[in-house]
N, C-alpha and C positions, 0 to 999 in steps of 0.2 A: 908443603905444595910447590912443585916448582913452577918457575915462569916458563910460558909458552910464547912462541913467536907466531904471528898471523899474517897470511899473504896481504900484499898490498891492494888486491883486487879480487874480487869473485865473480865470474863470469855465469857460473850456473851452480849455485848452491845445493848441496844435497839436500834430498828430500828426507823426512823421518816420518814414521807412524806417531801421531800425537799420542802420549802415554796417558792422557786424561780423557774420559769419555765425553766431557763437557767442552772440550775445545770448540771453538766457534762460537755458540751461544754465549759462553760465559765471558768471553773477550778480555780474560785477566793474563792470560799467558800467551802472548801474540805469536811466540817464535816456535811452538811446540812442534810444528810440521817441517822444521828444520834439524839436521843433526847438530849436535852439541858444538862441534869445530865450526861449523858455518855459522852458528848464533855468534860465536866470540870473533870470528872474522868479520861478521856483519858490523858488530858492535865497535870494534877497533876502527873499521873504515869510517863509521859515522863520527866517532872521536876526531880521528885526524881531519875529516873534512870540516868539522866545526872549528877546529883551530888554525885550520889552513888561512882562514882569512885575516888572523892576526898578524901573519908575516914575521911572526917570532921565530928565533933560532930555537928549534925543539930537539929534545935527545930522543933516541928511538923509544918507542912506545913498548912497555912491558905489560903482559896481559896475565892477569893472575886468574886461573880457572877454579870453579867450585864444583863439587859434586852436584849434577844437574837436577836432582830431585832430593826430596824430602830435607831441604837445606832449612826451612823457615822454622825458627823456634817460637814465632808469634804470629797468629792469624787473627782477623776479625771477620766474623761472618755475619749476614744479614739473616733475620729470621722471619719467616711468613708461614702462615697458616694455609694448608693445602689438603683438601679433604677432611677437614676436621682435625689434622695433626700439624703440629708445630714442627717445621723443617728448616734446616740451615742451608744458606746459600749465598748467590751474589746477587747484585743489581745487574742487570742486561743494560747493555746502553740503548739509547731511545730507538736506533734503527733496527735493535735485536740482531746487530751484525758484530763481528769480531775481526779485525784488520791483522792480516797476518804481516810478514817482514816486509815493511814499505818497500815498493819498487819492484818486488819479487813475487808476491803472490796476491790475487785479487781477494776482495774481501768475501768471507764465508756468506752463502745464501741465509737468508732471514729463516731463524728457527720457527717451526709451527708446533712446537711442544704444546701439548695441552694441559701440563700440569704446572705451567708458570701462572702466576696470579699477579695481578695488577697492583702496583705499591702507589705511584702517583701519574699523573699525564705525561705519556711519553716513555715512562721507564717500566720494567717488568722483573719481578721475583723468580731468579732462576734456581730451585732447589737442586742441591748435587748429592751425589752418593758416595764422593771421594774427593781429596784435594791432594795429588801426588806431590807437590811442592812442600807440604807441610809436614813436619816432623811426626812420625805415626802416631804419639801419645795425644797430639792436638785433635786428631779426627776421632782416635778411639774415645777420648773424652767427650769429645761433641755427642758422639752417637749415645753414649751412656747417660749422658744429661738430657739429652731429648727425650728418651726413653722414659726417664722419670718425670718429666716435665708432662709429657704425654700421659702418662699413667696416672697422675693425680687428679684425677676425675675433672680434668679439663680445668683446673682451678686458675690457670695462668690464660686460658683462653676465653673463659666465659665473661671476665670481668673487663669490660670495653674501657674502663678508665686507667687501666694499667696492661699496657701491650708490651710483650717482649719483642725487641726490636732488634737487637744486635747482640753477639756473642764473642767476647775477646778472650783468647787464650795463650798464655805466655809460660814458657817451659825453660828448665835449664838447658846446657848444651849436650848433657849426657841423659836427659828426659827423665831424670829422677825425681824433681818437683815441678810442681805445676800451679800457675795461678788462673783463675778464672775470673771474667767480669760479665754480669748479666746487663744489658742496657734495656732499659725499660720507659716507653713514652707516656708521658701523663701531664696532666695540667695540674696536678697534686704537688704539694711543695714535700711532701715525705710519703714514704710507703706506709699503708693501714698495719696496724699492729697484726692482724691476721696472715698478712702476706709475708711480712717481716719472721714472724714465727715459722711459716711454712718455707720461707727461704733457709733457715737455719736446719730444718729437719731435712731439705733437699740437700744441702751441703754435707751433711752427716752421711745420707744415703749415697752420694756421688764418692765420698771419700772411702766408702766402704767398697765400691765397684772399681774405684781408681785411686789406689791407696797413694799416688805421687800427687795428690792434691793437697797443698799446704794452706791454702787461703782463697777465699772468693767473696765477692762483693756486688752490690747492686748500685748502677749509677743511673739516676733518672735523667731523660732526655726530655725536651718541651716537645709539644704537639708536633706532627709531620707538618711541614710547609714546603713551598716551592724552593726555598733557599736550604735545603737539606744539604749539610755540609759538616764535616769534624770541625773545620776550622770556625764556624760560627755558632755552632751549638755548643753551649757550656753546660756539661753534665753536673747533677748536683749529687753528692756522696749520699749513698743510701745504706742500708744495713750491710753488716760484714761479717765474715767467718773465717777463724783463723788467723794465720800470719798475713799482715799487709803487704807483704812483698816477698821478692825472693834474692837469698843469696846467691849471685851467679858467679861461676869462676870461669875466667879465660885462661887456659894452660896451654903452653908450647912446650917443647923440649927444653927450653932454657930457662924460662921462668913461668909463674902463675900469679893473677891479679885476680882479687876478689872485690866485687862489688854487690853494694846493696840497691836493689831496685825495686822502688814503690810500685805496687799495682797501679798501671796506668802511666807510668813514667816511660819516655822514650828511651830504648836501647836497639842498638843494631841487630837485625834478624837472621842474619846468614851465621849459623853457628857452626860451619866448618871454616869460613874464611876469616873469621874473627881474630884469631891468635895471629896470623898472617899479617893481617891489617894492622894489628896492634903493635907487631915487632917492627913494621916498616916505619912506623909513624916515630915510635920512641926508644928502640934499642941503639944503642952507640952513641946516644944523644947525653951530654952531660954539661954541667956548668952551675954558674951562681943562681940565675934566674930563668925561669920559662913562664910562659903565658898560654893558657889554653882557653880559647874564644870559644863562644856557644859550646860550653862543655858539657851540658846535659849531667848524668849522673858521675861523670868524672872518668869517662872510658880512659880517655889519654892522659888526664892529669894524675890518676892515681898511679899509673905507670910512670910517668915522668918524675914521680916524686922521689923514687928509688935512687935517682941519679943526679938530681939538681937539688941545690941547697934549699931553694924557695921555689914554690910554683904558685901561682895566682891563676884560679880557675872562675871564669865568668859564666855566670847564668842566671836567667830572669824567670824561667817557666817553672810552675810547680807542678807536680812533685819533686822534680829533678833538682831544684835548688836545696830544697831542705835535705834530701838523701846526700847531695854533695857536702852539705855542710855539716854533716854527722859522721864523716869517715875518721875522725880522731887524729889524723896525720898532723904533727906538728908544724911540718914545713909547706903544707897545703892551705893557702889561704883562699877564702871564696868570695867574691864579690857578687852578690844579688843585683845585677843591673843589666842592662842591655849592653851590648859590645861597644855600640857607637859611644855612650854614655861614659863607659869605663875609659875608652880611649881618649875622649876629650879630656877626661880628668888626668889622665895618665900622662898626657903630653907636657903639662905644666910641673910634673914630678921629677925627680932625678933618676929614678929606677930605670934602667934600659936592659931588657931580657937579650939574653943570647939565643933565644929560639922563640918562635910564636908558632902555635898550631891553632888554626882556624878551621870549624866545621859548620859552615853556615847553611841555612835552609836553602830551599830550591830557588829563592830570588836572589842568592849570591850574596857576597859581601857588600858590593856597591860601591859607588865611587868615592862616597864621602870616608868609609871604612878603610877602602884601599889607600886613599890619600893620608890619612893618620896613620896608618901601618907604614907607610913610604917616610913619613916625617920621623917616625920613632926609630926605624931604620935598623931593626932586629938584623944580625948577620944571616940567620936563617928563616924561612917561613916553610911550614908545612901546610898547605892547602888540600883539604879534605872536601870534595865538591861532588853533590849528588845532581848537578845540572849542568850537562854539556852546553844547554843554552845561555847560561850566565856566566860560566867559567871564561870563555874567550875575552869577555870586556873586563872582567877582574884581571886577568893576566896581563892584558894590553896595559891597564893602568899601573900596574905594579913594574913591568917591565920598563915603562918610560921613566921611572924614577930610580933605576940602577938595579933592579933585581934580573936575574937569569934562571930560566927554568932549568935545572940541573937533572933534574929525574922526572920522568912521567909514567905512571902507573895506571891501568884500567883493573878495577876490581870488579869480577863478575859477582857481585852481591846478589843479584835477581836473576838467575836462570829462567829460561824460556819467556822472559819479559824483554822489552826494549829498554828498561833502566839501565843507565850507566853509571857507575861511580868512579871518580878519578882522583888520585892524590898526585898532586905536583909538589915537587920540592924545590923551594927557589933558595938561591943564594945571593950575596952581594960583595 
């Protein structure tokens, strides 16, 4: 996919008809009322503005576009009961409003939909009939599963102790294989035998209707509280069916890399841009030693292992760390540790990498990690950032220690939304 340029300033962004009928009340895709070029220009302007305060010498921003719809290979829907039927949808924000492009469009009027149901104080459940940003198989499988759940004599709805709460689906880029996770809220420590048996039968029936299904599982969530959050809720593993994960292939015209992604492990969700992103980070880089920090299941480290004598991948979260450790690559070493602990220990060692790749969470790398990276002084850093709010501070810290930003890329991994993914290539 070619790199495109965007104007420095947009005085009157072009309007577009939102492709989703739930635009507004849903609130999840805030930029649908702009043309795709206008979305890219808006994001590029926001990234430039966030980095302007650093006063760093920055190269020209390169923007990598994505097909604007059907790009997501993973979605998680909220489940709710509406008129005696289980439906999939999203949680509406407290005001029932969706804000469009900041500074460009007013907030949408509060929806008066009669088919939304109360989830907790201030929040409502919005059932949906489609999700245009999702790969087609994800919504097709969702509809098939809901038909089965609703047709099972209401078993999953009558039992107040075990409430279906969320549904996650993850598919390969070519939509030939699919994994499903059903999240159930309960105070119990495990699913009773009758529901475990019912789940096995459910999966077999779903596979008959959706042959791409390779595996499924139940995850048990605690009872709903005001602290509802994926970060604070730790699901317990329930019954499973089929394969516990997916073999995911990222293929480009030059290379292909295969990954084992366990059900529930993090993996980038834009099936169209992932090959281009992987190529930018790894192609043309070689040497004796590379480090992959915040490695996940090894998106970058597995590709780096082709051209580096040794790669050290650092990951603490499960199940990604276990999947990473099972790669079988002799020159790929895995450290199950936090990046901070790994760097503290590495600082007193003798090994110094020629390349460090880091892909931190939204909180950024932070001053201590950046300080340790500066002391290790690898000649090249590739910083993959999902937060333009934390990136400027980290780049400023690194620049003060001798690094310069050689390349700056915006990857539009989440079209229709305000999310910005940045890759900064730093050298010294």
